[in-house]
N, CA, C and O atoms as a GROMACS GRO file, in nm:
protein
  596
    1MET      N    1  28.755  12.483  -0.764
    1MET     CA    2  28.883  12.488  -0.734
    1MET      C    3  28.942  12.325  -0.696
    1MET      O    4  28.885  12.239  -0.630
    2ARG      N    5  29.050  12.320  -0.751
    2ARG     CA    6  29.100  12.185  -0.725
    2ARG      C    7  29.200  12.185  -0.611
    2ARG      O    8  29.293  12.265  -0.607
    3VAL      N    9  29.181  12.098  -0.523
    3VAL     CA   10  29.289  12.091  -0.400
    3VAL      C   11  29.405  12.011  -0.434
    3VAL      O   12  29.393  11.895  -0.472
    4PRO      N   13  29.515  12.069  -0.422
    4PRO     CA   14  29.640  11.995  -0.458
    4PRO      C   15  29.670  11.858  -0.385
    4PRO      O   16  29.653  11.859  -0.263
    5ALA      N   17  29.704  11.765  -0.431
    5ALA     CA   18  29.735  11.634  -0.393
    5ALA      C   19  29.831  11.644  -0.301
    5ALA      O   20  29.931  11.708  -0.333
    6ARG      N   21  29.824  11.585  -0.168
    6ARG     CA   22  29.936  11.556  -0.084
    6ARG      C   23  30.044  11.457  -0.123
    6ARG      O   24  30.015  11.341  -0.154
    7SER      N   25  30.157  11.499  -0.121
    7SER     CA   26  30.260  11.377  -0.180
    7SER      C   27  30.268  11.293  -0.022
    7SER      O   28  30.260  11.336   0.094
    8ARG      N   29  30.286  11.164  -0.074
    8ARG     CA   30  30.279  11.051   0.025
    8ARG      C   31  30.424  11.026   0.081
    8ARG      O   32  30.445  10.929   0.154
    9GLU      N   33  30.524  11.117   0.047
    9GLU     CA   34  30.646  11.114   0.086
    9GLU      C   35  30.676  11.121   0.252
    9GLU      O   36  30.655  11.223   0.318
   10THR      N   37  30.718  11.018   0.297
   10THR     CA   38  30.753  11.051   0.450
   10THR      C   39  30.889  11.115   0.473
   10THR      O   40  30.975  11.107   0.386
   11ALA      N   41  30.910  11.175   0.583
   11ALA     CA   42  31.058  11.218   0.619
   11ALA      C   43  31.133  11.100   0.674
   11ALA      O   44  31.100  11.032   0.771
   12GLY      N   45  31.241  11.086   0.595
   12GLY     CA   46  31.337  10.954   0.629
   12GLY      C   47  31.455  11.004   0.721
   12GLY      O   48  31.504  11.116   0.708
   13LEU      N   49  31.496  10.915   0.814
   13LEU     CA   50  31.589  10.926   0.882
   13LEU      C   51  31.721  10.858   0.844
   13LEU      O   52  31.727  10.736   0.836
   14ASN      N   53  31.839  10.945   0.818
   14ASN     CA   54  31.963  10.876   0.769
   14ASN      C   55  32.044  10.838   0.879
   14ASN      O   56  32.111  10.919   0.944
   15MET      N   57  32.039  10.696   0.902
   15MET     CA   58  32.117  10.616   1.010
   15MET      C   59  32.272  10.600   0.970
   15MET      O   60  32.349  10.553   1.054
   16THR      N   61  32.311  10.634   0.861
   16THR     CA   62  32.462  10.620   0.845
   16THR      C   63  32.556  10.694   0.927
   16THR      O   64  32.663  10.647   0.964
   17PRO      N   65  32.505  10.834   0.963
   17PRO     CA   66  32.611  10.897   1.061
   17PRO      C   67  32.611  10.822   1.194
   17PRO      O   68  32.713  10.809   1.260
   18MET      N   69  32.493  10.774   1.230
   18MET     CA   70  32.493  10.714   1.374
   18MET      C   71  32.566  10.582   1.344
   18MET      O   72  32.653  10.553   1.426
   19ILE      N   73  32.550  10.507   1.255
   19ILE     CA   74  32.614  10.380   1.254
   19ILE      C   75  32.779  10.406   1.238
   19ILE      O   76  32.861  10.328   1.287
   20ASP      N   77  32.811  10.503   1.178
   20ASP     CA   78  32.966  10.538   1.172
   20ASP      C   79  33.000  10.555   1.319
   20ASP      O   80  33.090  10.486   1.369
   21VAL      N   81  32.928  10.649   1.395
   21VAL     CA   82  32.966  10.674   1.532
   21VAL      C   83  32.986  10.557   1.610
   21VAL      O   84  33.086  10.540   1.679
   22VAL      N   85  32.880  10.466   1.600
   22VAL     CA   86  32.888  10.348   1.685
   22VAL      C   87  32.999  10.275   1.647
   22VAL      O   88  33.070  10.232   1.738
   23PHE      N   89  33.035  10.247   1.515
   23PHE     CA   90  33.159  10.160   1.484
   23PHE      C   91  33.290  10.227   1.538
   23PHE      O   92  33.382  10.156   1.579
   24GLN      N   93  33.297  10.362   1.539
   24GLN     CA   94  33.412  10.432   1.591
   24GLN      C   95  33.427  10.417   1.740
   24GLN      O   96  33.539  10.417   1.791
   25LEU      N   97  33.329  10.405   1.804
   25LEU     CA   98  33.322  10.388   1.955
   25LEU      C   99  33.364  10.241   1.973
   25LEU      O  100  33.444  10.211   2.062
   26ILE      N  101  33.309  10.146   1.889
   26ILE     CA  102  33.364  10.003   1.924
   26ILE      C  103  33.508   9.991   1.893
   26ILE      O  104  33.581   9.926   1.967
   27ILE      N  105  33.553  10.051   1.785
   27ILE     CA  106  33.695  10.036   1.772
   27ILE      C  107  33.781  10.100   1.866
   27ILE      O  108  33.888  10.049   1.899
   28PHE      N  109  33.737  10.223   1.917
   28PHE     CA  110  33.796  10.303   2.042
   28PHE      C  111  33.808  10.209   2.155
   28PHE      O  112  33.917  10.189   2.210
   29PHE      N  113  33.686  10.144   2.195
   29PHE     CA  114  33.699  10.076   2.323
   29PHE      C  115  33.777   9.943   2.294
   29PHE      O  116  33.839   9.901   2.392
   30LEU      N  117  33.784   9.879   2.195
   30LEU     CA  118  33.848   9.775   2.161
   30LEU      C  119  34.005   9.785   2.168
   30LEU      O  120  34.073   9.694   2.216
   31LEU      N  121  34.057   9.897   2.118
   31LEU     CA  122  34.191   9.931   2.118
   31LEU      C  123  34.245   9.984   2.250
   31LEU      O  124  34.358   9.950   2.285
   32SER      N  125  34.171  10.064   2.323
   32SER     CA  126  34.201  10.090   2.464
   32SER      C  127  34.201   9.978   2.545
   32SER      O  128  34.292   9.969   2.628
   33ASN      N  129  34.108   9.879   2.538
   33ASN     CA  130  34.123   9.764   2.618
   33ASN      C  131  34.262   9.685   2.579
   33ASN      O  132  34.344   9.646   2.662
   34GLN      N  133  34.272   9.671   2.456
   34GLN     CA  134  34.407   9.591   2.412
   34GLN      C  135  34.524   9.679   2.479
   34GLN      O  136  34.611   9.619   2.543
   35LEU      N  137  34.527   9.804   2.467
   35LEU     CA  138  34.665   9.880   2.540
   35LEU      C  139  34.663   9.864   2.688
   35LEU      O  140  34.770   9.856   2.747
   36ILE      N  141  34.533   9.857   2.762
   36ILE     CA  142  34.555   9.841   2.886
   36ILE      C  143  34.594   9.689   2.933
   36ILE      O  144  34.651   9.662   3.039
   37GLN      N  145  34.557   9.609   2.848
   37GLN     CA  146  34.605   9.445   2.864
   37GLN      C  147  34.748   9.465   2.837
   37GLN      O  148  34.818   9.431   2.933
   38GLN      N  149  34.811   9.508   2.739
   38GLN     CA  150  34.955   9.501   2.723
   38GLN      C  151  35.033   9.563   2.826
   38GLN      O  152  35.146   9.522   2.855
   39GLU      N  153  34.968   9.678   2.891
   39GLU     CA  154  35.033   9.744   2.991
   39GLU      C  155  35.066   9.657   3.103
   39GLU      O  156  35.171   9.677   3.165
   40THR      N  157  34.990   9.567   3.134
   40THR     CA  158  34.984   9.477   3.265
   40THR      C  159  35.034   9.342   3.237
   40THR      O  160  35.050   9.265   3.331
   41GLN      N  161  35.064   9.301   3.098
   41GLN     CA  162  35.078   9.168   3.074
   41GLN      C  163  35.229   9.138   3.036
   41GLN      O  164  35.261   9.046   2.960
   42LEU      N  165  35.316   9.222   3.095
   42LEU     CA  166  35.448   9.176   3.078
   42LEU      C  167  35.470   9.054   3.166
   42LEU      O  168  35.416   9.046   3.277
   43ASP      N  169  35.548   8.961   3.117
   43ASP     CA  170  35.568   8.827   3.191
   43ASP      C  171  35.665   8.864   3.306
   43ASP      O  172  35.780   8.888   3.270
   44LEU      N  173  35.643   8.871   3.418
   44LEU     CA  174  35.728   8.904   3.537
   44LEU      C  175  35.707   8.802   3.645
   44LEU      O  176  35.595   8.758   3.670
   45ASP      N  177  35.814   8.766   3.708
   45ASP     CA  178  35.799   8.681   3.825
   45ASP      C  179  35.804   8.758   3.952
   45ASP      O  180  35.907   8.787   4.014
   46LEU      N  181  35.677   8.790   3.988
   46LEU     CA  182  35.647   8.885   4.101
   46LEU      C  183  35.681   8.835   4.216
   46LEU      O  184  35.648   8.719   4.242
   47PRO      N  185  35.756   8.910   4.310
   47PRO     CA  186  35.778   8.867   4.451
   47PRO      C  187  35.666   8.813   4.531
   47PRO      O  188  35.553   8.854   4.509
   48ALA      N  189  35.693   8.708   4.638
   48ALA     CA  190  35.574   8.650   4.700
   48ALA      C  191  35.573   8.743   4.844
   48ALA      O  192  35.669   8.797   4.900
   49ALA      N  193  35.439   8.742   4.881
   49ALA     CA  194  35.408   8.821   5.002
   49ALA      C  195  35.314   8.736   5.090
   49ALA      O  196  35.238   8.652   5.043
   50ALA      N  197  35.326   8.767   5.224
   50ALA     CA  198  35.244   8.697   5.319
   50ALA      C  199  35.095   8.781   5.329
   50ALA      O  200  34.989   8.728   5.362
   51SER      N  201  35.111   8.910   5.296
   51SER     CA  202  34.998   9.006   5.317
   51SER      C  203  34.974   9.089   5.200
   51SER      O  204  35.060   9.120   5.117
   52GLY      N  205  34.853   9.122   5.200
   52GLY     CA  206  34.837   9.244   5.088
   52GLY      C  207  34.690   9.259   5.072
   52GLY      O  208  34.615   9.203   5.151
   53ARG      N  209  34.645   9.332   4.975
   53ARG     CA  210  34.498   9.330   4.940
   53ARG      C  211  34.484   9.302   4.794
   53ARG      O  212  34.585   9.301   4.725
   54GLN      N  213  34.381   9.282   4.747
   54GLN     CA  214  34.343   9.244   4.632
   54GLN      C  215  34.326   9.371   4.538
   54GLN      O  216  34.251   9.461   4.576
   55ALA      N  217  34.398   9.384   4.408
   55ALA     CA  218  34.377   9.488   4.349
   55ALA      C  219  34.226   9.516   4.286
   55ALA      O  220  34.151   9.430   4.241
   56VAL      N  221  34.204   9.639   4.291
   56VAL     CA  222  34.069   9.685   4.249
   56VAL      C  223  34.082   9.735   4.108
   56VAL      O  224  34.185   9.793   4.074
   57ALA      N  225  33.980   9.717   4.022
   57ALA     CA  226  33.983   9.758   3.898
   57ALA      C  227  33.958   9.911   3.912
   57ALA      O  228  34.043   9.981   3.858
   58GLU      N  229  33.854   9.977   3.978
   58GLU     CA  230  33.816  10.092   3.993
   58GLU      C  231  33.920  10.178   4.102
   58GLU      O  232  34.000  10.118   4.174
   59GLY      N  233  33.908  10.316   4.102
   59GLY     CA  234  33.988  10.373   4.178
   59GLY      C  235  34.046  10.493   4.106
   59GLY      O  236  33.996  10.538   4.003
   60PRO      N  237  34.159  10.542   4.167
   60PRO     CA  238  34.211  10.664   4.129
   60PRO      C  239  34.299  10.623   3.994
   60PRO      O  240  34.332  10.505   3.979
   61PRO      N  241  34.336  10.721   3.898
   61PRO     CA  242  34.404  10.694   3.772
   61PRO      C  243  34.538  10.631   3.827
   61PRO      O  244  34.594  10.660   3.933
   62ARG      N  245  34.578  10.539   3.730
   62ARG     CA  246  34.698  10.462   3.781
   62ARG      C  247  34.806  10.450   3.654
   62ARG      O  248  34.773  10.446   3.536
   63VAL      N  249  34.930  10.447   3.701
   63VAL     CA  250  35.021  10.450   3.597
   63VAL      C  251  35.124  10.307   3.650
   63VAL      O  252  35.171  10.299   3.763
   64THR      N  253  35.141  10.220   3.558
   64THR     CA  254  35.219  10.094   3.590
   64THR      C  255  35.358  10.104   3.547
   64THR      O  256  35.382  10.133   3.430
   65VAL      N  257  35.457  10.081   3.638
   65VAL     CA  258  35.595  10.090   3.617
   65VAL      C  259  35.643   9.959   3.638
   65VAL      O  260  35.641   9.908   3.750
   66ASN      N  261  35.691   9.893   3.525
   66ASN     CA  262  35.760   9.756   3.523
   66ASN      C  263  35.902   9.768   3.534
   66ASN      O  264  35.969   9.843   3.463
   67VAL      N  265  35.954   9.683   3.635
   67VAL     CA  266  36.118   9.686   3.634
   67VAL      C  267  36.144   9.521   3.613
   67VAL      O  268  36.120   9.432   3.695
   68LEU      N  269  36.201   9.511   3.478
   68LEU     CA  270  36.247   9.375   3.442
   68LEU      C  271  36.344   9.335   3.510
   68LEU      O  272  36.407   9.410   3.585
   69ALA      N  273  36.374   9.194   3.490
   69ALA     CA  274  36.487   9.124   3.545
   69ALA      C  275  36.616   9.173   3.517
   69ALA      O  276  36.704   9.159   3.602
   70ASP      N  277  36.642   9.234   3.399
   70ASP     CA  278  36.769   9.292   3.364
   70ASP      C  279  36.765   9.435   3.403
   70ASP      O  280  36.853   9.508   3.358
   71GLY      N  281  36.671   9.487   3.484
   71GLY     CA  282  36.701   9.634   3.525
   71GLY      C  283  36.629   9.731   3.468
   71GLY      O  284  36.608   9.839   3.523
   72ARG      N  285  36.581   9.697   3.340
   72ARG     CA  286  36.523   9.797   3.238
   72ARG      C  287  36.386   9.846   3.309
   72ARG      O  288  36.320   9.770   3.379
   73ILE      N  289  36.356   9.952   3.290
   73ILE     CA  290  36.222  10.018   3.349
   73ILE      C  291  36.130  10.068   3.232
   73ILE      O  292  36.174  10.140   3.143
   74MET      N  293  35.995  10.024   3.237
   74MET     CA  294  35.927  10.053   3.135
   74MET      C  295  35.797  10.098   3.196
   74MET      O  296  35.738  10.034   3.284
   75LEU      N  297  35.754  10.213   3.144
   75LEU     CA  298  35.622  10.290   3.186
   75LEU      C  299  35.515  10.213   3.100
   75LEU      O  300  35.526  10.206   2.977
   76GLY      N  301  35.437  10.170   3.153
   76GLY     CA  302  35.337  10.052   3.089
   76GLY      C  303  35.397   9.968   2.992
   76GLY      O  304  35.465   9.874   3.031
   77SER      N  305  35.384   9.986   2.889
   77SER     CA  306  35.461   9.893   2.768
   77SER      C  307  35.574   9.956   2.707
   77SER      O  308  35.645   9.894   2.627
   78LEU      N  309  35.596  10.084   2.742
   78LEU     CA  310  35.716  10.168   2.672
   78LEU      C  311  35.838  10.168   2.751
   78LEU      O  312  35.828  10.189   2.872
   79ALA      N  313  35.940  10.149   2.705
   79ALA     CA  314  36.079  10.140   2.790
   79ALA      C  315  36.113  10.300   2.802
   79ALA      O  316  36.087  10.387   2.719
   80ALA      N  317  36.178  10.313   2.924
   80ALA     CA  318  36.195  10.453   2.972
   80ALA      C  319  36.327  10.454   3.035
   80ALA      O  320  36.343  10.381   3.133
   81PRO      N  321  36.428  10.532   2.991
   81PRO     CA  322  36.549  10.552   3.048
   81PRO      C  323  36.530  10.610   3.192
   81PRO      O  324  36.439  10.690   3.216
   82ARG      N  325  36.613  10.569   3.281
   82ARG     CA  326  36.586  10.622   3.428
   82ARG      C  327  36.605  10.788   3.430
   82ARG      O  328  36.558  10.851   3.524
   83THR      N  329  36.661  10.840   3.345
   83THR     CA  330  36.653  11.005   3.340
   83THR      C  331  36.521  11.053   3.312
   83THR      O  332  36.482  11.163   3.350
   84GLU      N  333  36.439  10.957   3.231
   84GLU     CA  334  36.299  11.022   3.174
   84GLU      C  335  36.192  10.980   3.273
   84GLU      O  336  36.076  11.018   3.255
   85VAL      N  337  36.224  10.903   3.377
   85VAL     CA  338  36.116  10.848   3.446
   85VAL      C  339  36.044  10.948   3.525
   85VAL      O  340  35.921  10.959   3.520
   86ALA      N  341  36.121  11.022   3.600
   86ALA     CA  342  36.053  11.154   3.682
   86ALA      C  343  35.989  11.242   3.605
   86ALA      O  344  35.882  11.276   3.654
   87PRO      N  345  36.020  11.300   3.484
   87PRO     CA  346  35.954  11.394   3.402
   87PRO      C  347  35.844  11.334   3.344
   87PRO      O  348  35.742  11.402   3.334
   88ARG      N  349  35.844  11.209   3.298
   88ARG     CA  350  35.719  11.137   3.257
   88ARG      C  351  35.611  11.110   3.347
   88ARG      O  352  35.492  11.112   3.315
   89LEU      N  353  35.658  11.082   3.467
   89LEU     CA  354  35.552  11.060   3.593
   89LEU      C  355  35.506  11.210   3.615
   89LEU      O  356  35.384  11.223   3.612
   90ARG      N  357  35.579  11.324   3.635
   90ARG     CA  358  35.536  11.447   3.653
   90ARG      C  359  35.422  11.483   3.552
   90ARG      O  360  35.315  11.535   3.580
   91GLN      N  361  35.464  11.447   3.436
   91GLN     CA  362  35.369  11.480   3.317
   91GLN      C  363  35.246  11.412   3.346
   91GLN      O  364  35.143  11.477   3.327
   92GLU      N  365  35.236  11.290   3.390
   92GLU     CA  366  35.120  11.200   3.399
   92GLU      C  367  35.056  11.258   3.523
   92GLU      O  368  34.933  11.263   3.522
   93ARG      N  369  35.116  11.302   3.624
   93ARG     CA  370  35.051  11.365   3.757
   93ARG      C  371  34.984  11.498   3.719
   93ARG      O  372  34.876  11.529   3.769
   94ASP      N  373  35.045  11.574   3.634
   94ASP     CA  374  34.961  11.712   3.609
   94ASP      C  375  34.851  11.684   3.510
   94ASP      O  376  34.759  11.764   3.497
   95ARG      N  377  34.856  11.566   3.434
   95ARG     CA  378  34.734  11.558   3.350
   95ARG      C  379  34.626  11.479   3.416
   95ARG      O  380  34.509  11.498   3.383
   96ALA      N  381  34.665  11.373   3.528
   96ALA     CA  382  34.571  11.303   3.602
   96ALA      C  383  34.530  11.366   3.720
   96ALA      O  384  34.418  11.337   3.761
   97GLY      N  385  34.607  11.455   3.793
   97GLY     CA  386  34.579  11.507   3.916
   97GLY      C  387  34.680  11.453   4.025
   97GLY      O  388  34.770  11.375   3.995
   98ASP      N  389  34.658  11.501   4.163
   98ASP     CA  390  34.736  11.472   4.266
   98ASP      C  391  34.705  11.326   4.320
   98ASP      O  392  34.783  11.269   4.395
   99ASN      N  393  34.583  11.266   4.275
   99ASN     CA  394  34.558  11.138   4.329
   99ASN      C  395  34.608  11.026   4.251
   99ASN      O  396  34.555  10.916   4.268
  100LEU      N  397  34.710  11.040   4.162
  100LEU     CA  398  34.759  10.950   4.074
  100LEU      C  399  34.821  10.840   4.149
  100LEU      O  400  34.890  10.866   4.248
  101GLU      N  401  34.802  10.715   4.109
  101GLU     CA  402  34.866  10.607   4.176
  101GLU      C  403  34.973  10.547   4.090
  101GLU      O  404  34.953  10.532   3.969
  102VAL      N  405  35.076  10.514   4.142
  102VAL     CA  406  35.192  10.434   4.060
  102VAL      C  407  35.187  10.304   4.130
  102VAL      O  408  35.197  10.288   4.252
  103ARG      N  409  35.169  10.201   4.031
  103ARG     CA  410  35.202  10.060   4.058
  103ARG      C  411  35.327  10.001   4.006
  103ARG      O  412  35.345   9.982   3.886
  104ILE      N  413  35.410   9.972   4.095
  104ILE     CA  414  35.546   9.916   4.062
  104ILE      C  415  35.519   9.756   4.060
  104ILE      O  416  35.465   9.693   4.151
  105ARG      N  417  35.569   9.703   3.936
  105ARG     CA  418  35.564   9.575   3.915
  105ARG      C  419  35.718   9.543   3.883
  105ARG      O  420  35.766   9.569   3.772
  106ALA      N  421  35.784   9.493   3.974
  106ALA     CA  422  35.915   9.438   3.983
  106ALA      C  423  35.950   9.299   3.973
  106ALA      O  424  35.884   9.228   4.049
  107ASP      N  425  36.037   9.239   3.898
  107ASP     CA  426  36.069   9.084   3.895
  107ASP      C  427  36.112   9.060   4.029
  107ASP      O  428  36.152   9.154   4.098
  108ARG      N  429  36.108   8.940   4.074
  108ARG     CA  430  36.155   8.883   4.203
  108ARG      C  431  36.304   8.887   4.207
  108ARG      O  432  36.362   8.885   4.316
  109ALA      N  433  36.374   8.893   4.083
  109ALA     CA  434  36.532   8.867   4.087
  109ALA      C  435  36.585   9.012   4.092
  109ALA      O  436  36.706   9.029   4.107
  110VAL      N  437  36.506   9.114   4.082
  110VAL     CA  438  36.558   9.256   4.069
  110VAL      C  439  36.606   9.312   4.203
  110VAL      O  440  36.524   9.325   4.294
  111PRO      N  441  36.735   9.348   4.221
  111PRO     CA  442  36.772   9.404   4.339
  111PRO      C  443  36.713   9.542   4.373
  111PRO      O  444  36.663   9.614   4.286
  112TYR      N  445  36.721   9.573   4.491
  112TYR     CA  446  36.646   9.723   4.526
  112TYR      C  447  36.719   9.824   4.457
  112TYR      O  448  36.654   9.923   4.424
  113ALA      N  449  36.843   9.821   4.427
  113ALA     CA  450  36.889   9.921   4.345
  113ALA      C  451  36.845   9.966   4.219
  113ALA      O  452  36.872  10.075   4.168
  114ALA      N  453  36.765   9.866   4.165
  114ALA     CA  454  36.691   9.880   4.041
  114ALA      C  455  36.570   9.946   4.058
  114ALA      O  456  36.530  10.030   3.978
  115VAL      N  457  36.509   9.912   4.158
  115VAL     CA  458  36.371   9.982   4.208
  115VAL      C  459  36.377  10.105   4.279
  115VAL      O  460  36.281  10.182   4.278
  116GLU      N  461  36.493  10.134   4.348
  116GLU     CA  462  36.517  10.263   4.397
  116GLU      C  463  36.478  10.389   4.322
  116GLU      O  464  36.408  10.480   4.366
  117PRO      N  465  36.537  10.380   4.192
  117PRO     CA  466  36.529  10.513   4.104
  117PRO      C  467  36.371  10.551   4.076
  117PRO      O  468  36.329  10.665   4.052
  118VAL      N  469  36.297  10.436   4.083
  118VAL     CA  470  36.164  10.469   4.036
  118VAL      C  471  36.088  10.510   4.165
  118VAL      O  472  35.997  10.589   4.143
  119LEU      N  473  36.104  10.475   4.288
  119LEU     CA  474  36.061  10.552   4.405
  119LEU      C  475  36.112  10.674   4.424
  119LEU      O  476  36.037  10.764   4.464
  120VAL      N  477  36.236  10.697   4.402
  120VAL     CA  478  36.297  10.844   4.394
  120VAL      C  479  36.218  10.935   4.273
  120VAL      O  480  36.178  11.049   4.295
  121ALA      N  481  36.205  10.880   4.169
  121ALA     CA  482  36.110  10.943   4.058
  121ALA      C  483  35.987  10.973   4.112
  121ALA      O  484  35.941  11.084   4.088
  122CYS      N  485  35.929  10.900   4.176
  122CYS     CA  486  35.791  10.919   4.226
  122CYS      C  487  35.795  11.028   4.326
  122CYS      O  488  35.704  11.110   4.328
  123ALA      N  489  35.884  11.033   4.400
  123ALA     CA  490  35.893  11.137   4.512
  123ALA      C  491  35.928  11.284   4.442
  123ALA      O  492  35.879  11.390   4.479
  124GLU      N  493  36.014  11.268   4.343
  124GLU     CA  494  36.043  11.396   4.254
  124GLU      C  495  35.920  11.448   4.190
  124GLU      O  496  35.904  11.570   4.180
  125ALA      N  497  35.836  11.367   4.150
  125ALA     CA  498  35.718  11.398   4.069
  125ALA      C  499  35.606  11.444   4.160
  125ALA      O  500  35.510  11.504   4.113
  126GLY      N  501  35.616  11.417   4.288
  126GLY     CA  502  35.528  11.442   4.381
  126GLY      C  503  35.398  11.345   4.415
  126GLY      O  504  35.288  11.374   4.460
  127ILE      N  505  35.454  11.222   4.376
  127ILE     CA  506  35.357  11.113   4.381
  127ILE      C  507  35.381  11.034   4.498
  127ILE      O  508  35.494  10.988   4.513
  128TRP      N  509  35.278  11.009   4.597
  128TRP     CA  510  35.312  10.942   4.706
  128TRP      C  511  35.218  10.828   4.724
  128TRP      O  512  35.239  10.758   4.823
  129ASN      N  513  35.112  10.794   4.643
  129ASN     CA  514  35.051  10.682   4.627
  129ASN      C  515  35.109  10.579   4.544
  129ASN      O  516  35.075  10.567   4.426
  130VAL      N  517  35.193  10.505   4.599
  130VAL     CA  518  35.267  10.390   4.527
  130VAL      C  519  35.234  10.259   4.580
  130VAL      O  520  35.246  10.238   4.701
  131THR      N  521  35.196  10.175   4.504
  131THR     CA  522  35.167  10.031   4.529
  131THR      C  523  35.268   9.935   4.474
  131THR      O  524  35.335   9.967   4.376
  132PHE      N  525  35.281   9.831   4.526
  132PHE     CA  526  35.394   9.710   4.461
  132PHE      C  527  35.289   9.592   4.443
  132PHE      O  528  35.213   9.552   4.531
  133ALA      N  529  35.299   9.543   4.315
  133ALA     CA  530  35.234   9.430   4.281
  133ALA      C  531  35.322   9.296   4.336
  133ALA      O  532  35.443   9.286   4.318
  134VAL      N  533  35.245   9.201   4.403
  134VAL     CA  534  35.327   9.087   4.443
  134VAL      C  535  35.224   8.970   4.423
  134VAL      O  536  35.109   8.985   4.382
  135PHE      N  537  35.284   8.846   4.460
  135PHE     CA  538  35.205   8.732   4.414
  135PHE      C  539  35.189   8.670   4.546
  135PHE      O  540  35.291   8.657   4.614
  136LYS      N  541  35.082   8.632   4.590
  136LYS     CA  542  35.035   8.562   4.711
  136LYS      C  543  34.980   8.422   4.666
  136LYS      O  544  34.896   8.400   4.579
  137LYS      N  545  35.052   8.325   4.750
  137LYS     CA  546  35.008   8.191   4.730
  137LYS      C  547  34.890   8.160   4.828
  137LYS      O  548  34.888   8.199   4.945
  138VAL      N  549  34.799   8.092   4.774
  138VAL     CA  550  34.679   8.065   4.859
  138VAL      C  551  34.660   7.903   4.841
  138VAL      O  552  34.602   7.863   4.740
  139GLU      N  553  34.709   7.811   4.938
  139GLU     CA  554  34.682   7.696   4.940
  139GLU      C  555  34.699   7.608   4.815
  139GLU      O  556  34.607   7.543   4.766
  140GLY      N  557  34.829   7.612   4.766
  140GLY     CA  558  34.853   7.543   4.643
  140GLY      C  559  34.818   7.623   4.515
  140GLY      O  560  34.866   7.588   4.408
  141ARG      N  561  34.732   7.733   4.525
  141ARG     CA  562  34.721   7.817   4.406
  141ARG      C  563  34.784   7.935   4.427
  141ARG      O  564  34.841   7.964   4.533
  142GLY      N  565  34.776   8.018   4.315
  142GLY     CA  566  34.823   8.154   4.339
  142GLY      C  567  34.742   8.263   4.290
  142GLY      O  568  34.676   8.236   4.190
  143SER      N  569  34.730   8.382   4.338
  143SER     CA  570  34.648   8.487   4.299
  143SER      C  571  34.729   8.608   4.325
  143SER      O  572  34.795   8.620   4.429
  144ARG      N  573  34.726   8.698   4.232
  144ARG     CA  574  34.786   8.838   4.247
  144ARG      C  575  34.699   8.936   4.340
  144ARG      O  576  34.577   8.951   4.334
  145VAL      N  577  34.789   8.998   4.426
  145VAL     CA  578  34.740   9.087   4.510
  145VAL      C  579  34.829   9.210   4.506
  145VAL      O  580  34.940   9.206   4.453
  146GLU      N  581  34.771   9.333   4.568
  146GLU     CA  582  34.868   9.444   4.577
  146GLU      C  583  34.891   9.465   4.733
  146GLU      O  584  34.813   9.427   4.821
  147SER      N  585  35.010   9.534   4.753
  147SER     CA  586  35.054   9.538   4.878
  147SER      C  587  35.087   9.691   4.876
  147SER      O  588  35.168   9.736   4.794
  148GLN      N  589  35.016   9.775   4.976
  148GLN     CA  590  35.029   9.921   4.960
  148GLN      C  591  35.160   9.963   5.056
  148GLN      O  592  35.178   9.913   5.167
  149ASN      N  593  35.233  10.046   5.004
  149ASN     CA  594  35.342  10.120   5.093
  149ASN      C  595  35.320  10.243   5.087
  149ASN      O  596  35.392  10.322   5.148
   0.00000   0.00000   0.00000
């Protein structure tokens, strides 16, 4: 009786799906990093402060509200009319939880009357963790620090 010959084929592993997933992850992280940078890179002349603490990258979820020199309000990099700020902050709080932080970046030339609606919107949305971005001068150099209110 003749014994059948074993085939010498080895089981192959198809790497194409794994490579596709890796490329998708790379694209996702590049885009999300770009969106985060756009959110905080609006050119604002921040007010100076004598005290504050350095901003930390880790921490609670955060929404950045920019108040431009002409009084316009921007949530991240998107313009928001004053009437929409509270509902959008409430929506973010519902999504992120009660420990949501709102960072207000207001231009130095903006009067308090332009910042007050943002503070009222935070109170209406039930957000009490609010910080202000300020500029602290350190012996001829400058560095950005956060001042907690």
